[in-house]
C-alpha positions in Angstrom: -5.1 17.6 -11.6 -7.6 14.7 -11.1 -7.0 11.4 -9.3 -9.4 8.5 -9.9 -10.1 6.8 -6.5 -11.3 3.2 -6.7 -12.2 1.1 -3.7 -11.7 -2.5 -4.6 -13.1 -3.9 -1.3 -11.5 -7.2 -0.4 -9.6 -8.7 -3.3 -7.0 -11.4 -3.9 -3.5 -9.9 -4.2 -2.8 -11.5 -7.6 -6.0 -10.1 -9.1 -5.1 -6.6 -7.8 -1.6 -6.9 -9.2 -2.9 -7.6 -12.7 -5.2 -4.5 -12.4 -2.2 -2.4 -11.3 0.0 -3.5 -14.2 -2.8 -2.8 -16.7 -3.4 0.7 -15.2 0.3 1.5 -15.2 0.5 0.7 -18.9 -2.5 2.9 -19.7 -1.0 5.7 -17.5 2.3 5.5 -19.3 0.4 5.7 -22.6 -1.5 8.7 -21.2 -4.9 6.9 -21.7 -6.1 7.4 -18.1 -5.5 9.9 -15.4 -3.6 9.3 -12.1 -5.4 6.6 -10.1 -5.4 5.4 -6.5 -6.6 1.8 -5.7 -7.7 1.1 -2.2 -8.0 -2.5 -1.1 -7.9 -5.1 1.6 -6.2 -8.3 0.8 -6.6 -11.9 1.9 -3.5 -13.1 3.8 -0.5 -13.1 1.5 3.3 -12.5 1.7 5.1 -10.4 -0.9 8.8 -10.3 -1.4 10.5 -7.2 -2.8 13.3 -7.3 -5.4 16.0 -7.2 -2.7 14.1 -9.4 -0.4 15.6 -12.6 1.2 13.6 -15.8 1.5 15.3 -16.4 4.8 13.2 -13.6 6.3 10.2 -15.9 6.0 10.3 -17.7 9.3 7.8 -20.5 8.6 8.0 -23.5 6.3 6.5 -23.8 2.8 4.3 -26.6 4.2 2.9 -24.2 6.9 2.1 -21.6 4.3 0.5 -24.2 2.1 -1.7 -25.4 4.9 -2.8 -21.8 5.6 -3.4 -21.2 1.9 -0.8 -18.3 2.0 1.0 -17.5 -1.3 4.4 -15.9 -1.5 4.6 -13.4 -4.4 7.9 -12.0 -5.8 7.6 -8.3 -6.8 9.6 -5.6 -8.5 9.0 -3.1 -5.7 11.6 -2.0 -3.1 11.8 -3.5 0.3 11.9 -7.0 1.7 9.1 -9.3 2.8 5.7 -7.8 3.8 2.5 -9.3 5.1 -0.9 -8.2 3.8 -4.2 -9.3 5.3 -7.7 -8.2 6.4 -7.9 -5.1 8.6 -5.0 -3.5 6.6 -5.7 -0.5 4.3 -3.5 -1.0 1.2 -3.1 1.8 -1.4 -1.7 1.5 -4.9 -1.1 4.9 -6.5 -0.6 4.8 -10.2 0.8 8.2 -10.5 2.8 10.0 -13.3 5.6 11.7 -11.5 6.1 14.1 -14.4 3.3 16.0 -12.8 5.3 16.1 -9.5 8.7 17.4 -10.8 9.9 13.8 -11.4 10.9 13.8 -7.7 10.7 10.2 -6.5 11.9 11.0 -3.0 9.3 13.7 -2.5 6.6 11.3 -3.8 7.6 8.7 -1.2 7.6 11.4 1.5 4.1 12.5 0.5 3.0 8.9 1.0 4.5 9.0 4.5 3.1 12.4 5.3 -0.5 11.2 4.7 -0.2 9.0 7.7 2.0 11.3 9.8 -0.6 14.0 9.6 -3.6 11.8 9.9 -2.4 10.0 12.9 -1.3 13.2 14.7 -4.3 15.2 13.8 -7.1 12.6 14.1 -5.8 10.3 16.8 -3.1 12.3 18.7 -0.6 9.6 17.9 2.9 11.0 17.3 4.6 9.0 14.5 7.6 9.6 12.3 8.6 8.8 8.8 12.1 7.6 8.2 14.2 7.4 5.1 16.6 4.8 3.7 16.2 1.2 4.7 13.7 2.3 7.4 11.2 3.7 4.9 7.7 3.7 6.3 5.9 5.3 9.2 6.9 4.4 12.7 5.6 4.6 16.3 8.8 4.3 18.2 10.4 1.0 17.2 7.2 -0.3 15.6 6.1 0.1 12.0 2.5 1.0 11.4 2.7 1.8 7.7 4.9 -0.1 5.2 5.9 1.6 1.9 7.4 0.1 -1.2 7.0 1.4 -4.7 8.3 0.7 -8.2 8.7 3.3 -10.9 8.7 2.6 -14.7 8.9 5.5 -17.2 8.0 7.9 -14.3 4.8 6.1 -13.4 4.5 4.4 -10.0 2.9 1.2 -8.8 2.7 -0.7 -5.5 2.4 1.7 -2.5 1.5 1.6 1.2 0.0 -0.8 3.7 -1.5 0.8 6.8 -2.2 -1.5 9.8 -5.6 -0.6 11.2 -7.3 -3.8 12.6 -4.6 -6.1 11.3 -3.9 -9.4 13.1 -0.4 -8.6 14.3 0.1 -12.3 15.2 0.5 -13.1 11.5 3.6 -10.9 11.3 5.4 -13.6 13.4 5.6 -15.6 10.1 8.3 -13.1 8.9 11.0 -10.6 9.8 8.9 -7.6 8.7 10.7 -5.7 6.0 13.7 -7.8 6.8 14.2 -6.4 10.4 14.9 -8.7 13.3 15.2 -5.8 15.9 12.0 -3.9 15.1 8.3 -4.6 15.5 4.9 -3.8 14.0 1.9 -2.1 15.5 -1.6 -1.1 14.4 -4.1 1.6 15.0 -6.3 -0.8 16.9 -3.4 -1.7 19.2 -2.4 1.9 19.9 -5.9 3.1 20.6 -7.0 -0.1 22.5 -10.1 -0.8 20.4 -11.0 -1.9 16.9 -11.6 0.8 14.2 -14.3 1.4 11.7 -12.5 0.5 8.5 -14.7 2.6 6.2 -14.1 5.7 8.3 -10.3 5.2 8.4 -10.3 4.4 4.7 -12.1 7.7 3.9 -9.6 9.6 6.1 -6.8 8.0 4.2 -8.3 9.1 0.9 -9.0 12.6 2.2 -5.4 13.1 3.3 -4.1 11.6 0.0 -6.1 14.1 -2.0 -5.0 17.0 0.2 -1.3 16.1 0.0 -1.3 15.6 -3.7 -3.4 18.7 -4.2 -5.7 16.8 -6.6 -9.4 16.6 -7.4 -11.0 13.4 -6.4 -12.9 11.4 -9.1 -14.6 8.4 -7.5 -14.9 5.3 -9.7 -16.7 2.1 -8.9 -15.1 -1.3 -9.6 -17.6 -1.7 -12.5 -16.5 1.7 -14.0 -12.9 0.7 -13.6 -13.5 -2.6 -15.4 -15.2 -0.8 -18.2 -12.2 1.5 -18.6 -9.9 -1.6 -18.7 -12.2 -3.3 -21.2 -12.4 -0.3 -23.5 -8.6 -0.2 -23.6 -8.1 -4.0 -23.8 -7.4 -4.0 -27.5 -5.6 -0.6 -27.6 
């Protein structure tokens, strides 16, 4: 099976959300193949369908001054922060190709980072289920995961803290937890990371775990696909 890989660079969250929704519609209609979007976002807070506004610890005025939007989503999980230095991945995947097994799909997403962090950086992390979904170093989350499935096609995905400014997480109770923290690859290794290198590793492990052939698409090629199907 093929997976289209598209690096969106740094892109506003709202713009990326529109692309996700259009791609998922096309995937449901079987007009495109499975696709993974890789992106960094400008600072933003997103709130899952079971999220509580009370887990945002700063005022609306503070967020307005900072230019930070709060976006309500149909994914699982509570409140999450996205910002520069964080590798965000949005797999638009038809789970019919993976035995319709949502739990196994989520585990594959976690396994990408469990393997990569152990094999490449000698960092021993774990992936927990239930309300603790994500990848953890001790009591600190390094990868947040939240997905939504419609007609067996996924959207939303993972957020991997690489060089992320962890101070910004003080604006929220990350994922709704008051007794757990967050960490980053930069913090664990003691130095900033080359984002392009870590991004490529993430893609490599994704392709390996999903046993797929990588088809690299530019943003221009993706836009052409969306335009061709705009009136379909």
